C-alpha angles and dihedrals in degrees: 000000000000118000116251132195087256092059098037117104128210111264094021112149122229135181105256106264091208100086095193090058098046096093090063100025108028095170141032128206122218103237101174119106117254085236092060099054118164124193089211111040140020127199109233138175120215122236123218125195124228113288096021096091134352106264139162143114135071095309093057108042119193119242135178117240122174092341095309130099120233138171120245106222098215093173088060097057114146140168120259128185108268090223089062093059106086128188113333114247094204146320135259094198088127086070093052095121093053093045093050090046089055091051091048091051093047097048105024105024093236 
């Protein structure tokens, strides 16, 4: 059964549906609140693995996905079609505090 916005959870991890970008950004993280579900689009942040791009600091929190650490590029959040996000491969909800702190810093400077 395909995932829908109604069944997607905040901080679920998906394989990047944009094939041409997977080498640099193999995963995307659902950033949108469960309370703001949309049947059409989902706000996501790309994840880069070590060595792909310089990353670090509060705006790019580190998360563990499938035994590897990557940086969530919060400043590069974008909307993707919900239908393009297939079955989640995991969740980074355990990093919720760091992810919300990055959003706060990006949008509110705190």
